[in-house]
C-alpha positions as CSV (number, residue, x, y, z in Angstrom):
1,M,-25.3,-1.4,-22.5
2,G,-23.2,-3.9,-24.4
3,Y,-19.5,-3.4,-24.9
4,Q,-19.9,-2.7,-28.7
5,E,-22.5,0.0,-28.0
6,A,-20.2,1.6,-25.3
7,Y,-17.3,1.5,-27.8
8,Q,-19.3,3.2,-30.5
9,R,-20.5,5.8,-28.0
10,W,-16.9,6.7,-27.2
11,L,-15.7,6.5,-30.8
12,Q,-18.4,8.9,-32.0
13,A,-18.1,11.4,-29.2
14,E,-17.1,14.8,-30.6
15,Q,-15.5,16.0,-27.4
16,L,-13.4,12.8,-26.9
17,D,-9.7,13.5,-26.3
18,P,-7.9,13.1,-29.6
19,A,-5.2,10.7,-28.3
20,L,-7.9,8.4,-26.9
21,K,-9.9,8.6,-30.1
22,A,-6.9,7.5,-32.0
23,E,-6.5,4.5,-29.7
24,L,-10.1,3.5,-30.3
25,T,-9.8,4.0,-34.1
26,A,-6.7,1.7,-34.1
27,I,-8.6,-1.2,-32.6
28,Q,-11.6,-1.2,-34.9
29,G,-12.5,-4.8,-35.8
30,K,-10.5,-6.2,-32.9
31,E,-13.4,-7.8,-31.0
32,K,-11.4,-9.2,-28.0
33,E,-9.6,-5.9,-27.4
34,I,-12.8,-3.9,-27.6
35,E,-14.5,-6.3,-25.2
36,E,-11.7,-6.0,-22.7
37,R,-11.8,-2.2,-22.7
38,F,-15.6,-1.8,-22.6
39,Y,-17.2,-5.0,-21.0
40,Q,-17.4,-3.1,-17.7
41,S,-16.8,0.2,-16.1
42,L,-13.5,0.3,-14.1
43,E,-14.6,-1.0,-10.7
44,F,-14.5,1.4,-7.7
45,G,-13.9,-0.8,-4.7
46,T,-12.6,-0.2,-1.2
47,G,-9.2,0.5,-2.9
48,G,-10.7,3.0,-5.3
49,L,-9.8,2.7,-9.0
50,R,-6.9,0.9,-10.5
51,G,-6.3,-0.2,-14.1
52,V,-4.3,0.0,-17.3
53,I,-4.1,3.5,-18.7
54,G,-5.9,4.0,-22.0
55,A,-9.2,4.6,-23.8
56,G,-12.4,2.8,-22.6
57,T,-14.7,2.5,-19.6
58,N,-12.5,-0.3,-18.2
59,R,-9.3,1.9,-18.4
60,M,-7.8,4.7,-16.4
61,N,-8.3,7.9,-18.3
62,K,-9.5,11.5,-17.7
63,Y,-13.2,10.4,-18.2
64,T,-13.1,7.5,-15.7
65,V,-11.3,9.8,-13.3
66,R,-14.0,12.5,-13.8
67,K,-16.8,9.9,-13.3
68,A,-15.3,8.7,-10.0
69,T,-14.8,12.3,-8.8
70,Q,-18.3,13.3,-9.7
71,G,-19.6,10.4,-7.6
72,L,-17.4,11.5,-4.7
73,A,-18.6,15.1,-5.2
74,Q,-22.2,14.1,-5.0
75,Y,-21.6,12.2,-1.8
76,I,-19.7,15.1,-0.2
77,S,-22.4,17.5,-1.3
78,K,-25.0,15.4,0.6
79,Q,-22.9,15.9,3.8
80,G,-23.7,19.6,3.7
81,E,-22.1,23.0,2.9
82,E,-19.4,22.7,5.7
83,A,-18.2,19.4,4.1
84,K,-17.9,21.1,0.7
85,Q,-16.0,24.1,2.2
86,K,-13.5,21.9,4.1
87,G,-12.7,20.4,0.7
88,V,-10.6,17.6,-0.6
89,V,-6.8,17.3,-0.7
90,I,-5.3,15.7,-3.8
91,A,-1.8,14.3,-4.3
92,Y,-0.2,12.2,-7.0
93,D,2.9,10.1,-7.8
94,S,5.4,9.8,-10.7
95,R,3.2,7.7,-13.0
96,H,2.0,8.5,-16.5
97,F,-0.8,11.1,-16.4
98,S,-0.8,11.4,-12.6
99,P,-0.5,15.2,-12.6
100,E,-3.2,15.4,-15.3
101,F,-5.6,13.1,-13.4
102,A,-5.1,15.0,-10.2
103,R,-5.9,18.3,-11.9
104,E,-9.0,16.8,-13.5
105,A,-10.2,15.5,-10.2
106,G,-9.7,18.9,-8.6
107,L,-11.6,20.7,-11.4
108,V,-14.6,18.4,-11.2
109,L,-14.7,19.0,-7.5
110,A,-14.5,22.7,-8.1
111,H,-17.3,22.6,-10.6
112,N,-19.4,21.0,-7.8
113,G,-18.6,23.9,-5.4
114,I,-16.1,21.8,-3.4
115,K,-12.8,23.3,-2.5
116,A,-9.8,21.3,-3.9
117,Y,-6.3,21.5,-2.5
118,V,-3.8,20.0,-5.0
119,F,-0.1,19.5,-4.4
120,K,2.0,21.3,-7.0
121,E,4.4,18.4,-7.3
122,L,4.4,14.7,-6.7
123,R,4.1,13.7,-3.0
124,P,4.0,10.4,-1.1
125,T,0.7,8.8,-0.2
126,P,1.3,9.1,3.6
127,E,1.8,12.8,3.2
128,L,-1.6,13.0,1.6
129,S,-3.0,11.1,4.6
130,F,-1.3,13.6,6.9
131,A,-2.5,16.6,4.9
132,V,-6.1,15.6,5.1
133,R,-5.9,15.6,8.9
134,H,-3.6,18.7,9.1
135,L,-5.9,20.8,6.9
136,G,-9.1,19.4,8.4
137,A,-10.4,18.4,5.0
138,T,-13.4,16.3,4.4
139,A,-11.6,13.8,2.1
140,G,-8.4,13.1,0.1
141,I,-7.5,11.6,-3.2
142,V,-4.2,10.2,-4.3
143,V,-3.5,9.3,-7.9
144,T,-1.2,6.3,-7.8
145,A,-1.1,2.6,-8.7
146,S,1.4,2.0,-6.0
147,H,4.0,-0.6,-7.1
148,N,2.1,-1.8,-10.2
149,P,3.8,-1.9,-13.7
150,P,4.1,1.4,-15.6
151,E,1.1,0.9,-17.8
152,Y,-1.2,1.2,-14.7
153,N,-2.5,4.1,-12.7
154,G,-5.1,4.4,-10.0
155,Y,-7.1,6.6,-7.7
156,K,-7.6,6.1,-4.0
157,V,-10.0,8.0,-1.7
158,Y,-9.4,9.0,1.9
159,W,-11.8,10.3,4.5
160,R,-11.5,13.0,7.1
161,D,-9.6,10.8,9.6
162,G,-6.8,10.4,7.0
163,A,-7.5,6.7,6.3
164,Q,-8.6,5.1,3.1
165,I,-12.3,4.7,2.9
166,A,-13.5,1.4,4.3
167,T,-16.3,-0.9,3.2
168,E,-19.5,1.0,4.0
169,L,-18.2,4.4,2.9
170,A,-16.8,2.9,-0.3
171,A,-20.2,1.3,-1.0
172,A,-22.0,4.7,-0.5
173,I,-19.6,6.5,-2.9
174,T,-19.8,3.6,-5.4
175,A,-23.6,4.0,-5.4
176,E,-23.2,7.7,-6.2
177,I,-20.7,6.9,-9.0
178,A,-23.3,4.5,-10.5
179,Q,-25.7,7.4,-10.8
180,V,-23.3,9.1,-13.2
181,E,-24.7,7.8,-16.5
182,N,-22.2,9.1,-19.0
183,E,-18.6,9.6,-18.0
184,L,-18.0,11.6,-21.2
185,E,-20.4,14.3,-20.1
186,V,-19.1,15.0,-16.6
187,E,-18.2,18.7,-16.3
188,A,-15.1,20.3,-14.9
189,A,-14.4,23.9,-14.0
190,S,-11.9,26.1,-15.8
191,L,-8.6,26.1,-13.9
192,D,-8.1,29.9,-14.2
193,E,-11.6,30.6,-12.9
194,A,-11.3,28.0,-10.1
195,L,-8.0,29.5,-9.0
196,A,-9.4,33.0,-9.1
197,D,-12.4,32.3,-6.9
198,G,-10.6,30.0,-4.5
199,R,-12.3,26.7,-5.4
200,F,-8.9,25.3,-6.5
201,S,-5.7,25.9,-4.5
202,W,-2.1,24.7,-5.0
203,I,-0.3,23.3,-2.0
204,G,3.4,24.1,-1.6
205,D,6.2,23.4,0.9
206,E,4.2,24.3,4.0
207,L,2.7,20.9,4.2
208,D,6.2,19.3,3.8
209,D,7.4,21.3,6.8
210,A,4.5,20.3,9.0
211,Y,4.8,16.6,8.0
212,Q,8.6,16.6,8.7
213,A,8.0,18.2,12.1
214,K,5.7,15.3,13.1
215,L,8.2,12.8,11.9
216,Q,10.7,14.2,14.4
217,S,8.5,13.0,17.2
218,L,9.3,9.4,16.3
219,I,13.0,9.6,16.9
220,L,14.1,7.3,19.7
221,Q,17.9,7.7,19.8
222,P,20.5,10.5,19.9
223,K,21.9,11.7,16.6
224,D,25.5,11.0,17.4
225,Q,25.4,7.3,16.8
226,N,24.0,7.8,13.3
227,R,26.8,9.8,11.8
228,D,29.0,7.0,10.5
229,Y,26.3,4.5,9.7
230,K,26.4,3.8,5.9
231,I,23.1,3.6,4.0
232,V,22.2,3.2,0.4
233,Y,18.7,4.4,-0.5
234,T,16.6,4.1,-3.6
235,P,13.2,5.8,-4.3
236,L,12.7,3.5,-7.3
237,H,11.9,6.5,-9.5
238,G,9.1,7.6,-7.1
239,T,8.0,10.1,-4.5
240,G,10.2,9.1,-1.6
241,N,13.5,10.8,-2.6
242,K,13.0,14.2,-1.0
243,P,11.2,13.4,2.2
244,V,13.3,10.3,3.1
245,R,16.6,12.1,2.5
246,R,15.4,15.2,4.4
247,I,14.4,13.2,7.5
248,L,17.6,11.1,7.5
249,E,19.7,14.2,7.2
250,S,17.9,15.8,10.2
251,M,18.6,12.6,12.2
252,G,22.3,13.0,11.7
253,F,22.9,10.4,9.0
254,E,25.8,11.8,6.9
255,N,26.5,8.7,4.8
256,V,23.5,8.2,2.7
257,A,24.1,7.3,-0.9
258,V,21.1,7.4,-3.3
259,V,21.1,5.1,-6.4
260,P,21.7,7.8,-9.1
261,E,19.9,5.8,-11.9
262,Q,16.7,5.6,-9.7
263,E,16.8,9.0,-8.0
264,L,14.6,11.0,-10.3
265,P,10.9,10.4,-11.1
266,D,10.5,8.1,-14.2
267,A,7.0,7.0,-15.2
268,N,8.4,4.1,-17.1
269,F,10.4,2.8,-14.1
270,S,13.1,2.0,-16.7
271,T,15.7,0.4,-14.4
272,V,13.4,-2.3,-12.9
273,T,11.1,-5.0,-14.0
274,S,8.7,-3.8,-11.3
275,P,9.0,-0.8,-9.0
276,N,8.2,-3.0,-6.0
277,P,10.5,-3.3,-3.0
278,E,8.9,-6.8,-2.4
279,E,10.7,-7.9,-5.6
280,H,14.4,-8.7,-5.1
281,Q,15.3,-7.6,-8.6
282,A,14.3,-4.0,-7.7
283,F,17.4,-3.8,-5.4
284,R,20.0,-4.9,-8.1
285,L,21.5,-1.5,-8.6
286,A,21.2,-0.6,-4.9
287,I,23.2,-3.7,-3.9
288,A,25.9,-3.0,-6.5
289,L,26.2,0.6,-5.1
290,A,26.2,-0.7,-1.5
291,E,29.0,-3.1,-2.3
292,K,31.0,-0.3,-3.8
293,E,30.3,2.1,-0.8
294,G,30.7,-0.5,1.9
295,A,27.2,0.2,3.1
296,E,25.6,-1.6,6.0
297,L,21.9,-1.1,5.1
298,I,19.9,-0.7,1.9
299,M,16.4,0.8,1.9
300,G,14.0,1.1,-1.0
301,T,10.5,2.7,-1.3
302,D,7.9,2.1,-3.9
303,P,6.6,4.9,-6.3
304,D,4.1,6.4,-3.8
305,A,6.3,5.8,-0.8
306,D,4.0,3.8,1.3
307,R,6.0,0.5,1.2
308,T,9.5,-0.1,2.4
309,G,12.0,-2.9,1.6
310,V,15.2,-3.4,3.4
311,V,18.4,-5.3,2.6
312,V,21.0,-6.2,5.2
313,R,24.3,-8.1,5.4
314,D,24.1,-11.7,6.7
315,D,26.7,-13.3,8.9
316,Q,28.9,-13.9,5.8
317,G,28.6,-10.3,4.8
318,K,26.3,-11.1,1.9
319,F,23.3,-8.9,1.2
320,V,19.9,-10.5,1.9
321,V,16.5,-9.0,1.4
322,L,14.4,-9.1,4.5
323,T,10.7,-10.2,4.1
324,G,8.0,-7.8,5.1
325,N,7.3,-10.0,8.1
326,Q,10.9,-10.0,9.2
327,L,11.3,-6.3,9.0
328,G,8.0,-5.7,10.8
329,A,9.1,-8.0,13.7
330,L,12.5,-6.3,13.9
331,M,11.0,-2.8,14.0
332,L,8.3,-3.9,16.5
333,D,10.8,-5.4,18.9
334,Y,13.1,-2.4,18.6
335,I,10.3,0.1,19.3
336,L,8.8,-1.9,22.2
337,S,12.1,-2.7,23.8
338,T,13.3,0.9,23.6
339,R,10.0,2.3,25.0
340,S,9.9,-0.4,27.6
341,A,13.4,0.6,28.8
342,R,12.2,4.1,29.2
343,G,9.0,3.2,31.0
344,E,7.0,4.5,28.1
345,L,4.9,1.5,27.2
346,P,1.2,2.0,27.9
347,S,-0.5,-0.8,29.7
348,N,-3.3,-0.7,27.1
349,G,-0.9,-0.6,24.1
350,V,-2.0,-2.5,21.0
351,V,-0.3,-3.8,17.9
352,I,-2.4,-4.2,14.8
353,K,-1.7,-6.5,11.8
354,T,-3.6,-8.2,9.0
355,I,-4.9,-11.8,9.0
356,V,-2.3,-12.8,6.4
357,T,0.6,-11.3,8.3
358,S,3.0,-13.6,10.3
359,E,2.3,-14.5,13.9
360,I,5.9,-13.5,14.8
361,G,4.7,-10.0,15.6
362,A,2.1,-11.3,18.0
363,A,4.8,-13.4,19.7
364,V,7.0,-10.3,20.0
365,A,4.1,-8.2,21.4
366,S,3.2,-10.8,24.0
367,R,6.7,-10.6,25.4
368,Y,5.9,-7.1,26.5
369,G,2.4,-8.0,27.7
370,L,0.7,-6.3,24.8
371,E,-2.3,-7.4,22.7
372,T,-2.2,-7.9,19.0
373,L,-5.3,-7.4,16.9
374,N,-6.0,-8.8,13.4
375,T,-7.8,-7.0,10.6
376,L,-8.6,-7.8,7.0
377,T,-5.9,-7.2,4.4
378,G,-5.6,-3.5,3.5
379,F,-4.2,-0.8,5.7
380,K,-7.6,1.0,5.7
381,F,-8.8,-1.6,8.2
382,I,-5.8,-0.8,10.4
383,G,-6.6,2.9,10.1
384,E,-10.2,2.1,11.0
385,K,-9.1,0.5,14.3
386,I,-6.8,3.4,15.1
387,K,-9.7,5.8,14.7
388,Q,-11.9,3.6,16.9
389,F,-9.3,3.6,19.7
390,E,-8.7,7.3,19.4
391,E,-12.4,7.9,19.9
392,T,-12.9,5.4,22.7
393,G,-9.6,5.6,24.5
394,E,-9.8,1.8,25.0
395,K,-6.4,1.1,23.5
396,S,-3.2,3.0,22.7
397,F,-1.9,2.4,19.2
398,L,1.8,1.4,19.1
399,F,2.5,-0.1,15.7
400,G,0.6,-1.3,12.6
401,Y,1.9,-3.4,9.8
402,E,1.2,-5.9,7.0
403,E,3.3,-8.5,5.3
404,S,3.4,-6.6,2.1
405,Y,6.0,-4.1,3.4
406,G,3.6,-1.6,4.9
407,Y,4.3,-0.1,8.4
408,L,3.0,2.7,10.6
409,V,4.5,4.0,13.8
410,G,3.1,7.5,14.3
411,D,-0.7,7.8,13.9
412,F,-0.6,11.4,12.5
413,C,-0.8,9.4,9.3
414,R,-3.5,6.8,8.8
415,D,-1.9,4.8,6.0
416,K,1.3,2.9,5.8
417,D,4.2,5.2,5.7
418,A,7.5,4.3,4.0
419,V,9.2,7.5,5.3
420,Q,8.5,6.5,8.9
421,A,9.7,3.0,8.1
422,C,12.9,4.3,6.6
423,M,13.5,6.4,9.8
424,V,13.0,3.4,12.1
425,A,15.0,1.0,10.0
426,A,18.0,3.4,9.7
427,E,17.9,4.3,13.4
428,M,17.5,0.7,14.4
429,G,20.5,-0.3,12.3
430,A,22.7,2.4,13.7
431,Y,21.6,1.6,17.3
432,Y,22.4,-2.1,16.9
433,K,25.8,-1.2,15.4
434,S,26.5,0.9,18.5
435,Q,25.8,-2.3,20.5
436,G,28.2,-4.4,18.4
437,R,25.4,-6.2,16.5
438,T,24.1,-6.1,12.9
439,L,20.5,-6.1,12.0
440,Y,20.8,-9.7,10.8
441,Q,22.2,-10.8,14.1
442,A,19.4,-9.0,15.9
443,L,16.9,-10.9,13.7
444,M,18.6,-14.3,14.4
445,E,18.5,-13.5,18.2
446,L,14.8,-12.6,17.9
447,F,14.1,-15.9,16.2
448,G,16.0,-17.7,19.0
449,V,13.7,-16.2,21.5
450,V,10.2,-16.4,19.8
451,G,10.7,-19.2,17.2
452,F,11.9,-19.5,13.6
453,Y,8.9,-18.1,11.8
454,R,8.9,-18.2,8.0
455,E,6.4,-17.0,5.5
456,G,5.8,-17.3,1.7
457,L,3.7,-15.8,-1.0
458,V,2.6,-17.2,-4.4
459,S,1.0,-14.6,-6.5
460,L,-0.7,-15.6,-9.8
461,T,-1.5,-12.9,-12.3
462,L,-4.5,-13.9,-14.5
463,K,-5.5,-11.0,-16.7
464,G,-8.7,-10.2,-18.6
465,V,-12.2,-11.7,-18.5
466,D,-10.7,-15.3,-18.6
467,G,-8.5,-14.4,-15.7
468,V,-11.4,-13.3,-13.5
469,Q,-13.2,-16.6,-14.2
470,Q,-10.1,-18.6,-13.4
471,I,-9.6,-16.8,-10.1
472,Q,-13.3,-17.4,-9.2
473,A,-12.9,-21.1,-10.1
474,M,-9.9,-21.5,-7.8
475,M,-11.7,-20.0,-4.8
476,E,-14.8,-22.0,-5.5
477,K,-12.8,-25.2,-5.6
478,L,-11.4,-24.5,-2.2
479,R,-14.8,-23.8,-0.8
480,Q,-16.5,-26.9,-2.4
481,Q,-13.6,-29.3,-1.8
482,P,-11.8,-28.0,1.3
483,P,-8.5,-29.8,2.0
484,T,-8.4,-32.0,5.1
485,N,-4.7,-32.8,4.9
486,I,-1.8,-30.7,3.6
487,A,1.8,-31.9,3.3
488,G,0.9,-34.8,5.6
489,I,-0.4,-32.5,8.3
490,A,-4.1,-32.4,9.2
491,V,-6.1,-29.3,8.7
492,R,-7.5,-28.5,12.2
493,E,-9.6,-25.4,11.3
494,A,-10.8,-23.6,8.2
495,K,-12.1,-20.0,8.1
496,D,-14.1,-18.5,5.3
497,Y,-14.3,-14.7,5.8
498,K,-16.9,-14.2,3.1
499,P,-19.9,-14.0,5.5
500,G,-18.0,-11.8,7.9
501,I,-16.5,-13.5,10.9
502,D,-14.3,-12.7,14.0
503,G,-15.9,-9.3,14.1
504,L,-14.5,-8.4,10.7
505,P,-16.4,-7.2,7.6
506,P,-17.1,-9.8,4.8
507,A,-14.1,-10.6,2.6
508,N,-13.4,-13.1,-0.1
509,V,-10.6,-14.8,1.9
510,L,-10.1,-18.4,2.9
511,K,-7.6,-19.4,5.7
512,Y,-6.6,-22.9,6.8
513,F,-4.8,-23.7,10.1
514,L,-2.8,-27.0,10.3
515,A,-2.1,-29.2,13.3
516,D,1.5,-28.1,13.5
517,D,0.6,-24.4,13.7
518,S,1.4,-23.7,10.1
519,W,-1.3,-22.0,8.0
520,F,-2.2,-20.9,4.5
521,A,-4.7,-18.4,3.0
522,A,-6.1,-17.6,-0.4
523,R,-7.2,-14.1,-1.4
524,P,-8.0,-12.6,-4.8
525,S,-6.5,-9.1,-5.0
526,G,-8.9,-6.2,-4.9
527,T,-6.7,-3.9,-7.0
528,E,-4.9,-6.2,-9.4
529,P,-5.7,-9.2,-11.7
530,K,-4.2,-11.6,-9.2
531,I,-4.9,-14.3,-6.7
532,K,-2.5,-14.5,-3.8
533,F,-1.7,-17.6,-1.6
534,Y,-0.1,-16.8,1.7
535,F,1.9,-19.3,3.8
536,G,3.2,-19.3,7.3
537,V,5.2,-21.9,9.4
538,K,7.1,-22.0,12.7
539,G,10.2,-24.2,12.8
540,T,12.9,-25.1,15.2
541,S,15.7,-23.6,13.1
542,L,16.2,-21.6,9.9
543,Q,16.6,-24.8,7.9
544,D,13.6,-26.5,9.5
545,S,11.3,-23.6,8.8
546,E,12.5,-23.4,5.1
547,T,11.8,-27.1,4.7
548,R,8.4,-26.8,6.2
549,L,7.5,-23.8,4.1
550,A,8.6,-25.5,0.8
551,G,6.5,-28.5,1.6
552,L,3.5,-26.5,2.5
553,Q,3.6,-24.3,-0.6
554,K,4.1,-27.3,-2.9
555,S,1.2,-29.2,-1.4
556,V,-1.2,-26.3,-1.6
557,M,-0.3,-25.3,-5.2
558,D,-0.6,-29.0,-6.3
559,L,-4.3,-28.7,-5.4
560,F,-4.7,-26.7,-8.6
561,Q,-2.8,-28.8,-11.0
562,G,-4.6,-30.6,-13.8
């Protein structure tokens, strides 16, 4: 079906939501806009759905949510009656239409005879992961677009182990979704009837209490040292506010100031350009408050509270934003050193990171005689490894992380958990203070031991049909004309992960290793209209690593000029 035919089908549908019909009426005659909305169905990949909110098959709306859920329902139904009765847990964040999309998903499941457990209020993604495991559910759904701009929303699917669905399962569910011919005709149950017969249930505070109880098991230090440590926290208008503040209070932190302008949910994320703790601008208000309060640590979580950013004072007292790799290395060293001192490090302990994450974590782990494993980008692959080791007993999971500010300590969740990360960062900061050191000093000392690692990221946003083609062309150029020399350094090895190598599933990623142990990688995003270039170097000092990184980035990006 062509995009004009699909547009007319929606425009003429009697049952179409009036607001969506008004959108479509307003774009009549605008060929490019119609094509963008209808040239494809919103793609369901291993990350689920993610797209701009609005009318059309290539947009996030109640009908695309219903279609995806119908496909999921068909897959679950094929697993048998027990799978249907164990049901699906659904959570959502603070974005536009998140509560509505969550309810629609629950009612489509209920129509298919599958029990739906839906959180009454917004909750973090990691709590959804925990809830799937805690309730023994077959699957989970979280309605979120993570840290994307406010015009986006999304839909991620989790399986019974609490991790996001990985490649094979995603393909099977995608095949079921493809069998749903008309998203406008997917049926949903009546809320009143589904509530009455138990096919739809609201989840309340009981899951919060169970989740918080598990978080307590991660505490490594006594509460006394936390009392006077000053923290500023921002949930960036998202779901982290209540759970982060609750756990910090239980740990004895009495000086936690929350950025008032960013405390409450706001679907427009009106105080930031992007609600992403990877972006330094997101901490502007938090830094101002921290200066006023004399705080020693700033922490921020993204809207669905699975990513954590941290800001610390440097040796001049100026606030600097740590990279995801730096925070990960600090947390890893703190956890391993503390557990080692207690004699609690298992001999088969393992650290798991992604192929575009810094090698500093591997260097830290090796100091404690521990192995580091690499996975593809995406925390679902880390979750997959945790499940494997849980089943085989071959390894003991200690820490999982990725450069994009995602961390996991306790495997009662199987996705990155910003609440856990805030716990560890705060406790770590208070502990080092009790030892007469700042977090920045601890990082510099770690660099002095393992080397001055530095990483960079260049992310190009290329929207629409043209953008997709540009991204494909850039990857094709690297494949057809692979560089042999970058910034005057020979390329000693090139890896193309597309066919599936190093025991990993196929992925559209290219990675190049240089003779001086620096590297770079190129990867189109699976959830956003972006292509990302990752860079890593190891220098002899901070200045040396910065110089190496700048040269590497410029040389790589120059490949695409002209």
